VEXSE-141924 format. One record per residue (C-alpha): residue number from 1; residue in one letter; x, y, z. Coordinates in nm, 3 decimals, padded with zeros to 5 digits, m for minus. Layout:
REM residues N
   seq   type         X         Y         Z
   NUM      A         X         Y         Z
...
This chain:
REM residues 502
   seq   type         X         Y         Z
     1      M   m09.506    25.903    08.918
     2      Q   m09.547    26.262    09.039
     3      K   m09.260    26.309    09.312
     4      R   m09.367    26.446    09.635
     5      Y   m09.142    26.538    09.947
     6      V   m09.160    26.571    10.308
     7      Y   m08.956    26.793    10.517
     8      I   m08.939    26.781    10.884
     9      W   m08.800    27.093    11.086
    10      F   m08.682    27.064    11.419
    11      R   m08.687    27.369    11.575
    12      H   m08.580    27.296    11.904
    13      L   m08.354    26.951    11.843
    14      L   m08.107    26.999    12.113
    15      A   m08.354    27.131    12.384
    16      D   m08.603    26.844    12.284
    17      W   m08.339    26.586    12.311
    18      Q   m08.218    26.712    12.671
    19      L   m08.593    26.736    12.808
    20      I   m08.588    26.372    12.709
    21      R   m08.305    26.291    12.906
    22      R   m08.353    26.544    13.179
    23      P   m08.718    26.593    13.241
    24      E   m08.663    26.796    13.553
    25      L   m08.542    27.113    13.322
    26      K   m08.908    27.126    13.187
    27      D   m08.954    27.451    13.401
    28      V   m08.601    27.581    13.387
    29      P   m08.499    27.790    13.090
    30      F   m08.165    27.635    12.951
    31      V   m07.950    27.695    12.649
    32      F   m07.624    27.513    12.493
    33      A   m07.334    27.719    12.462
    34      S   m06.974    27.663    12.284
    35      P   m06.680    27.871    12.293
    36      A   m06.611    28.067    11.982
    37      H   m06.343    28.352    11.891
    38      G   m06.261    28.366    12.258
    39      R   m06.639    28.415    12.353
    40      N   m06.912    28.161    12.468
    41      M   m07.203    28.173    12.204
    42      I   m07.540    28.020    12.228
    43      T   m07.599    27.757    12.008
    44      A   m07.938    27.623    12.111
    45      V   m08.227    27.763    12.314
    46      S   m08.504    27.575    12.496
    47      P   m08.848    27.719    12.431
    48      L   m08.895    27.844    12.790
    49      A   m08.541    28.046    12.749
    50      L   m08.704    28.179    12.416
    51      T   m08.977    28.349    12.587
    52      H   m08.733    28.526    12.801
    53      G   m08.576    28.702    12.471
    54      V   m08.264    28.428    12.458
    55      E   m08.164    28.364    12.104
    56      V   m07.920    28.155    11.911
    57      G   m07.613    28.346    11.846
    58      M   m07.622    28.553    12.161
    59      R   m07.335    28.601    12.374
    60      A   m07.381    28.363    12.695
    61      A   m07.305    28.665    12.911
    62      D   m07.553    28.867    12.754
    63      A   m07.820    28.602    12.792
    64      K   m07.767    28.553    13.146
    65      A   m07.794    28.928    13.195
    66      I   m08.132    28.909    13.040
    67      C   m08.239    28.584    13.209
    68      P   m08.078    28.530    13.550
    69      D   m08.221    28.190    13.618
    70      L   m08.084    28.067    13.277
    71      E   m07.891    27.734    13.285
    72      L   m07.593    27.703    13.068
    73      L   m07.513    27.371    12.920
    74      D   m07.191    27.271    12.695
    75      D   m07.225    27.185    12.372
    76      K   m07.035    26.962    12.172
    77      S   m06.954    26.986    11.801
    78      G   m07.128    26.767    11.557
    79      R   m07.385    26.672    11.847
    80      A   m07.685    26.794    11.651
    81      A   m07.599    26.628    11.346
    82      K   m07.530    26.289    11.511
    83      L   m07.859    26.334    11.693
    84      L   m08.025    26.416    11.336
    85      K   m07.845    26.108    11.175
    86      G   m08.006    25.885    11.441
    87      I   m08.365    26.028    11.389
    88      G   m08.326    26.012    11.021
    89      E   m08.234    25.623    11.031
    90      W   m08.548    25.569    11.263
    91      C   m08.745    25.773    10.943
    92      V   m08.652    25.510    10.710
    93      R   m08.956    25.322    10.847
    94      Y   m09.156    25.594    10.658
    95      S   m08.939    25.614    10.355
    96      P   m08.654    25.460    10.217
    97      I   m08.495    25.786    10.103
    98      V   m08.398    26.012    10.398
    99      M   m08.142    26.293    10.394
   100      I   m08.015    26.545    10.657
   101      D   m08.087    26.916    10.556
   102      D   m07.755    27.059    10.434
   103      F   m07.878    27.402    10.445
   104      S   m07.906    27.412    10.810
   105      V   m07.855    27.085    11.039
   106      E   m08.217    27.129    11.181
   107      G   m08.434    26.911    10.973
   108      L   m08.469    26.620    10.726
   109      I   m08.565    26.535    10.389
   110      M   m08.757    26.276    10.265
   111      D   m08.852    26.125    09.934
   112      V   m09.217    26.024    10.003
   113      S   m09.309    25.938    09.640
   114      G   m09.520    25.604    09.631
   115      C   m09.502    25.568    10.011
   116      T   m09.817    25.769    10.153
   117      H   m10.095    25.522    10.039
   118      L   m09.937    25.263    10.299
   119      W   m10.080    25.499    10.570
   120      G   m10.423    25.563    10.400
   121      G   m10.297    25.884    10.228
   122      E   m10.090    26.209    10.240
   123      R   m10.273    26.371    10.545
   124      E   m10.272    26.034    10.763
   125      Y   m09.913    25.994    10.649
   126      L   m09.827    26.344    10.803
   127      K   m10.028    26.304    11.107
   128      E   m09.858    25.953    11.193
   129      I   m09.519    26.100    11.166
   130      I   m09.626    26.392    11.366
   131      A   m09.784    26.205    11.648
   132      R   m09.492    25.951    11.677
   133      L   m09.236    26.210    11.701
   134      K   m09.419    26.408    11.976
   135      S   m09.472    26.070    12.155
   136      K   m09.084    26.055    12.133
   137      G   m09.032    26.386    12.292
   138      Y   m08.963    26.578    11.978
   139      H   m09.158    26.866    11.854
   140      A   m09.155    26.932    11.480
   141      R   m09.316    27.086    11.196
   142      L   m09.381    26.901    10.878
   143      A   m09.484    26.997    10.501
   144      M   m09.522    26.818    10.202
   145      A   m09.486    26.948    09.842
   146      D   m09.374    26.877    09.487
   147      T   m09.037    26.992    09.575
   148      I   m08.781    26.982    09.827
   149      G   m08.757    27.352    09.816
   150      A   m09.142    27.389    09.865
   151      A   m09.150    27.170    10.159
   152      W   m08.885    27.335    10.323
   153      A   m09.034    27.652    10.272
   154      I   m09.371    27.566    10.402
   155      A   m09.270    27.394    10.711
   156      R   m09.066    27.675    10.814
   157      F   m09.283    27.984    10.715
   158      G   m09.602    27.830    10.623
   159      A   m09.928    27.960    10.822
   160      I   m10.201    27.802    10.633
   161      T   m10.150    27.420    10.575
   162      P   m09.877    27.183    10.584
   163      L   m10.017    26.985    10.280
   164      I   m09.946    27.131    09.952
   165      A   m10.146    26.959    09.678
   166      S   m09.943    26.843    09.383
   167      G   m09.910    27.156    09.126
   168      E   m09.995    27.398    09.377
   169      H   m09.640    27.468    09.514
   170      K   m09.589    27.763    09.364
   171      D   m09.904    27.933    09.457
   172      A   m09.808    27.838    09.816
   173      L   m09.464    27.999    09.761
   174      L   m09.594    28.349    09.661
   175      P   m09.694    28.499    10.008
   176      L   m09.385    28.365    10.180
   177      P   m09.064    28.589    10.266
   178      P   m08.730    28.566    10.068
   179      E   m08.584    28.365    10.349
   180      A   m08.819    28.069    10.247
   181      L   m08.597    28.010    09.920
   182      R   m08.250    27.906    10.123
   183      L   m08.075    28.220    10.027
   184      P   m07.733    28.350    10.185
   185      E   m07.768    28.665    10.404
   186      I   m07.607    28.863    10.177
   187      I   m07.851    28.831    09.925
   188      L   m08.154    28.847    10.183
   189      A   m07.996    29.210    10.301
   190      R   m08.012    29.308    09.908
   191      L   m08.359    29.198    09.870
   192      S   m08.450    29.375    10.187
   193      K   m08.312    29.695    10.065
   194      L   m08.490    29.686    09.740
   195      G   m08.819    29.630    09.908
   196      F   m08.856    29.259    09.815
   197      Y   m09.063    29.140    10.127
   198      Q   m09.252    28.862    09.959
   199      I   m09.146    28.632    09.694
   200      K   m09.445    28.712    09.467
   201      T   m09.263    29.058    09.447
   202      F   m09.005    28.933    09.226
   203      I   m09.085    28.592    09.104
   204      G   m09.227    28.717    08.792
   205      M   m08.918    28.944    08.692
   206      P   m08.727    28.844    08.408
   207      R   m08.440    28.596    08.450
   208      S   m08.175    28.817    08.320
   209      V   m08.239    29.089    08.544
   210      L   m08.248    28.854    08.862
   211      R   m07.956    28.728    08.762
   212      R   m07.731    29.035    08.714
   213      R   m07.856    29.157    09.045
   214      F   m07.851    28.842    09.282
   215      G   m07.625    28.608    09.074
   216      E   m07.693    28.220    08.963
   217      G   m07.715    28.087    09.311
   218      F   m08.021    28.301    09.349
   219      L   m08.197    28.164    09.039
   220      Q   m08.090    27.812    09.118
   221      R   m08.266    27.822    09.480
   222      M   m08.578    27.979    09.295
   223      G   m08.570    27.700    09.025
   224      Q   m08.527    27.449    09.304
   225      A   m08.813    27.579    09.499
   226      L   m09.055    27.570    09.162
   227      G   m08.922    27.233    09.026
   228      T   m08.741    27.371    08.727
   229      V   m08.408    27.274    08.879
   230      D   m08.326    26.928    08.971
   231      E   m08.227    26.891    09.354
   232      V   m07.969    26.591    09.427
   233      I   m08.078    26.365    09.752
   234      I   m07.797    26.189    09.918
   235      P   m07.998    25.925    10.120
   236      L   m07.862    25.827    10.488
   237      Q   m07.886    25.459    10.338
   238      V   m07.873    25.419    09.975
   239      P   m08.193    25.189    09.889
   240      V   m08.108    24.892    09.713
   241      P   m08.275    24.854    09.362
   242      F   m08.514    24.521    09.480
   243      Q   m08.694    24.631    09.808
   244      E   m09.032    24.620    09.909
   245      R   m09.223    24.742    10.202
   246      L   m09.528    24.654    10.395
   247      H   m09.684    24.881    10.642
   248      S   m09.924    24.723    10.876
   249      M   m10.251    24.884    10.980
   250      E   m10.245    24.731    11.294
   251      P   m09.933    24.578    11.457
   252      I   m09.845    24.260    11.401
   253      K   m09.780    24.009    11.699
   254      T   m09.810    23.664    11.606
   255      R   m09.592    23.422    11.399
   256      N   m09.865    23.359    11.156
   257      G   m09.917    23.736    11.095
   258      I   m09.527    23.753    11.014
   259      E   m09.534    23.456    10.795
   260      I   m09.820    23.615    10.615
   261      A   m09.611    23.955    10.566
   262      I   m09.309    23.761    10.469
   263      T   m09.512    23.574    10.168
   264      R   m09.661    23.908    10.048
   265      L   m09.320    24.070    10.023
   266      L   m09.161    23.768    09.855
   267      E   m09.455    23.794    09.595
   268      R   m09.364    24.123    09.487
   269      L   m08.990    24.086    09.523
   270      C   m08.984    23.768    09.311
   271      L   m09.223    23.944    09.048
   272      S   m08.999    24.237    09.020
   273      M   m08.683    24.033    09.011
   274      Q   m08.808    23.793    08.748
   275      S   m08.926    24.073    08.519
   276      Q   m08.529    24.166    08.493
   277      G   m08.412    23.843    08.471
   278      K   m08.285    23.832    08.828
   279      G   m08.249    23.576    09.135
   280      L   m08.204    23.635    09.481
   281      R   m07.849    23.531    09.632
   282      T   m07.898    23.739    09.973
   283      G   m08.226    23.817    10.125
   284      I   m08.270    24.086    10.422
   285      L   m08.566    24.120    10.623
   286      T   m08.602    24.423    10.830
   287      C   m08.903    24.448    11.110
   288      Y   m08.952    24.774    11.256
   289      R   m09.118    24.749    11.603
   290      I   m09.358    25.016    11.755
   291      D   m09.118    25.054    12.064
   292      G   m08.862    25.188    11.805
   293      K   m08.654    24.866    11.776
   294      V   m08.530    24.718    11.478
   295      I   m08.489    24.353    11.392
   296      Q   m08.335    24.203    11.105
   297      I   m08.291    23.834    10.953
   298      A   m08.079    23.727    10.652
   299      I   m08.098    23.444    10.427
   300      G   m07.843    23.314    10.155
   301      T   m07.890    23.095    09.839
   302      S   m07.656    22.867    09.669
   303      G   m07.770    22.983    09.345
   304      A   m07.976    23.295    09.215
   305      T   m08.357    23.218    09.257
   306      H   m08.684    23.402    09.224
   307      N   m08.886    23.098    09.339
   308      V   m09.129    23.215    09.619
   309      V   m09.213    22.880    09.787
   310      H   m08.828    22.799    09.826
   311      L   m08.745    23.161    09.974
   312      F   m09.031    23.143    10.215
   313      K   m08.884    22.806    10.375
   314      L   m08.538    22.977    10.427
   315      F   m08.702    23.270    10.593
   316      Q   m08.924    23.035    10.776
   317      L   m08.616    22.860    10.938
   318      K   m08.546    23.210    11.104
   319      V   m08.873    23.340    11.197
   320      E   m08.819    23.249    11.573
   321      Q   m08.552    23.482    11.602
   322      I   m08.795    23.756    11.537
   323      R   m08.934    23.912    11.875
   324      P   m09.249    24.114    11.807
   325      A   m09.288    24.236    12.158
   326      L   m09.593    24.498    12.137
   327      G   m09.610    24.460    11.782
   328      I   m09.436    24.512    11.438
   329      E   m09.560    24.816    11.214
   330      L   m09.334    24.792    10.909
   331      F   m09.191    24.513    10.724
   332      V   m08.903    24.562    10.459
   333      M   m08.746    24.289    10.256
   334      E   m08.455    24.368    10.029
   335      A   m08.243    24.151    09.794
   336      S   m07.892    24.276    09.883
   337      K   m07.735    24.075    09.636
   338      V   m07.872    23.914    09.325
   339      D   m07.744    23.735    09.003
   340      E   m07.854    23.674    08.656
   341      V   m08.114    23.398    08.604
   342      T   m08.017    23.271    08.236
   343      P   m08.282    23.076    08.046
   344      G   m08.032    22.801    08.063
   345      Q   m08.060    22.783    08.425
   346      E   m08.416    22.728    08.422
   347      V   m08.354    22.364    08.271
   348      I   m08.251    22.315    08.636
   349      W   m08.604    22.280    08.722
   350      T   m08.669    21.949    08.537
   351      G   m08.533    21.734    08.817
   352      K   m08.211    21.601    08.677
   353      A   m07.966    21.439    08.885
   354      G   m07.679    21.589    09.079
   355      L   m07.617    21.980    09.099
   356      K   m07.827    22.014    08.836
   357      N   m08.132    21.901    09.048
   358      Q   m08.318    22.183    09.221
   359      S   m08.423    21.993    09.489
   360      V   m08.047    21.930    09.565
   361      I   m08.003    22.306    09.562
   362      R   m08.307    22.347    09.789
   363      L   m08.173    22.108    10.019
   364      L   m07.829    22.271    10.067
   365      D   m07.987    22.634    10.118
   366      R   m08.199    22.489    10.387
   367      V   m07.907    22.339    10.554
   368      A   m07.650    22.628    10.522
   369      N   m07.950    22.876    10.662
   370      K   m08.028    22.654    10.960
   371      I   m07.669    22.545    11.065
   372      G   m07.458    22.814    10.905
   373      A   m07.336    22.880    10.572
   374      G   m06.987    22.792    10.637
   375      V   m07.090    22.419    10.709
   376      I   m07.135    22.379    10.320
   377      S   m06.832    22.368    10.061
   378      R   m06.793    22.264    09.706
   379      Y   m06.465    22.268    09.534
   380      V   m06.389    22.275    09.178
   381      P   m06.037    22.183    09.009
   382      A   m05.800    22.486    08.965
   383      T   m05.511    22.488    08.696
   384      H   m05.228    22.445    08.934
   385      Y   m04.940    22.173    08.927
   386      W   m04.910    22.176    09.319
   387      P   m05.136    21.918    09.481
   388      E   m05.258    22.172    09.765
   389      R   m05.337    22.429    09.518
   390      S   m05.509    22.190    09.235
   391      A   m05.881    22.288    09.408
   392      K   m06.048    22.609    09.498
   393      R   m06.358    22.675    09.686
   394      S   m06.664    22.745    09.453
   395      L   m06.888    23.048    09.526
   396      L   m07.167    22.916    09.333
   397      I   m07.312    22.573    09.376
   398      T   m07.374    22.572    09.008
   399      E   m07.034    22.690    08.897
   400      L   m06.883    22.504    08.600
   401      P   m06.528    22.390    08.654
   402      G   m06.281    22.546    08.409
   403      S   m06.085    22.222    08.374
   404      E   m06.118    21.836    08.484
   405      W   m05.996    21.674    08.781
   406      R   m05.699    21.458    08.719
   407      I   m05.781    21.105    08.706
   408      D   m05.493    20.955    08.521
   409      K   m05.290    20.924    08.842
   410      P   m05.401    20.794    09.163
   411      R   m05.443    21.070    09.435
   412      P   m05.485    21.022    09.819
   413      T   m05.830    21.027    09.981
   414      E   m05.723    21.270    10.232
   415      L   m05.450    21.557    10.142
   416      L   m05.313    21.789    10.431
   417      K   m05.329    22.132    10.377
   418      Q   m04.949    22.182    10.400
   419      P   m04.689    21.874    10.357
   420      H   m04.564    21.747    10.699
   421      P   m04.200    21.692    10.730
   422      V   m04.076    21.342    10.797
   423      E   m03.774    21.169    10.868
   424      V   m03.661    20.913    10.599
   425      M   m03.409    20.641    10.552
   426      A   m03.323    20.552    10.170
   427      I   m03.070    20.302    10.092
   428      I   m03.028    20.360    09.724
   429      P   m03.058    20.733    09.590
   430      D   m03.372    20.833    09.399
   431      H   m03.545    20.502    09.542
   432      P   m03.821    20.534    09.802
   433      P   m03.770    20.534    10.159
   434      K   m03.686    20.204    10.338
   435      F   m03.887    20.363    10.654
   436      F   m04.000    20.682    10.760
   437      I   m04.101    20.846    11.119
   438      Y   m04.419    21.050    11.128
   439      K   m04.496    21.230    11.473
   440      G   m04.248    20.988    11.650
   441      M   m04.385    20.682    11.502
   442      K   m04.195    20.472    11.275
   443      H   m04.337    20.308    10.979
   444      L   m04.152    20.017    10.796
   445      V   m04.222    20.055    10.425
   446      V   m04.305    19.679    10.267
   447      K   m04.428    19.833    09.934
   448      A   m04.370    20.133    09.732
   449      D   m04.477    20.269    09.383
   450      G   m04.302    20.591    09.207
   451      P   m04.146    20.835    09.153
   452      E   m04.409    21.044    09.018
   453      R   m04.247    21.408    08.938
   454      I   m04.421    21.719    08.961
   455      E   m04.274    22.033    08.889
   456      R   m04.270    22.378    09.087
   457      E   m04.457    22.645    08.932
   458      W   m04.178    22.897    08.856
   459      W   m04.413    23.158    08.766
   460      L   m04.551    23.176    09.101
   461      D   m04.252    23.119    09.311
   462      E   m03.901    22.928    09.326
   463      G   m03.786    22.598    09.461
   464      E   m03.718    22.219    09.390
   465      H   m03.935    21.993    09.215
   466      R   m04.111    21.716    09.415
   467      D   m04.080    21.319    09.344
   468      Y   m04.381    21.161    09.520
   469      Y   m04.402    20.794    09.603
   470      Q   m04.737    20.591    09.723
   471      V   m04.590    20.368    09.995
   472      E   m04.735    20.098    10.237
   473      D   m04.621    20.025    10.582
   474      D   m04.633    19.688    10.776
   475      H   m04.963    19.759    10.904
   476      G   m05.122    19.783    10.581
   477      Q   m05.168    20.180    10.580
   478      R   m05.092    20.375    10.280
   479      Y   m04.925    20.710    10.264
   480      W   m04.835    20.954    10.012
   481      L   m04.479    21.079    10.035
   482      F   m04.222    21.305    09.823
   483      R   m03.881    21.406    09.825
   484      S   m03.817    21.789    09.757
   485      G   m03.533    21.826    09.488
   486      H   m03.252    21.597    09.357
   487      Y   m02.993    21.417    09.518
   488      G   m02.645    21.573    09.509
   489      D   m02.321    21.577    09.663
   490      H   m02.367    21.878    09.876
   491      Q   m02.740    21.911    09.919
   492      V   m02.951    21.833    10.229
   493      Y   m03.275    21.681    10.118
   494      K   m03.612    21.689    10.267
   495      W   m03.904    21.456    10.262
   496      F   m04.259    21.521    10.354
   497      L   m04.581    21.323    10.428
   498      H   m04.868    21.507    10.174
   499      G   m05.156    21.261    10.219
   500      F   m05.341    20.908    10.337
   501      F   m05.480    20.648    10.120
   502      A   m05.789    20.466    10.217
């Protein structure tokens, strides 16, 4: 696919932003100024002030002398970059790859390869962006070309057309001034001194001559504009590998329309994942409304899957959270987290019982996405001696345990997260207690079994072993008690309640 780029130049970015906030300044010349080296310097100029001869870089005092009615506004460091970043995030609806121009913070670069057909072609694509930005109050110049450098040059210095056909960017650059190549001032001054006022006057010269006179940076900029040198884009939002976009020719306002859009996106997304042996674990649907609002809904699955019907039912549970208002113009669906779907996992679809039954997994997914992911937990055995450490939460519903549950010894139905201290009276050392006091209530022990010794894991911490007893009180209730350590002449022993039997 031929790469295509769009450059958006905001010549009066701060001025447009200020006029949106304060429309009363429409007929008032104003500028932004900030202190620099002890002087107040102009950093941004409104179009009306520009007609009076006020320019960026001029001292505020000189500008006031030229235009007595000029209104000075304080500029803040980083304001333009922050504003441009916000506009760039809004422009993600037109391309997943948007970057702020690092040469001068006045423009945005977009990689629009494969995007323009969603708006009916490249010319309609540019018209749509220009119209939307103008409706927001921003005046911008756009250009589209095969390279970032060419798009940058045409947007700022082009005078014929903003749309450069594929393969014609070199011819479009020839009549432009050297400033269109994004060169530093010292190189531009040298070119002017030598009489090079257009790119065509030096573009055909030998590279060795140009390198000797203007340096390697000059050749790099020229190569980036011509497409012989790659230019790296660092997007504002890193696009995920599995993402699909669906533009609506007419704004979508109904639930039925939203569900149709979700189905189409899932069909494309699942086909892409299936081709690479991947399955969705976390999916995000982003809806861009025509009023500028962005709405997101997300789903999660217990195991990796690329089944369209199942994923649609999960999104369907959350469609009511989408408020289309005046309408949704763009849907973006991404699988932000994916896992491998191996051939062995495909056997799950045969309908075996238990956790290998896909119907069980689907049911768990629907419950989790409707009520909350935290309401369902699965635990597998962990290789630890201490009972409270002998289980761990599984991240996957299909995760295979590394060891088996211990069934050779009886274990309580309910195990406390942490053992609870109790007061105990034992008649004979190393025997079960005669009675114990738990939460202020005395329990008389009538039956007991044990002890079962469980050693402490010395590689994790230090301390005594535990001697566990199963005891039954006079009310028929059964408990799991343990004594920490051995009896001795000069030791204080502690007893704990750790669980309850059914």
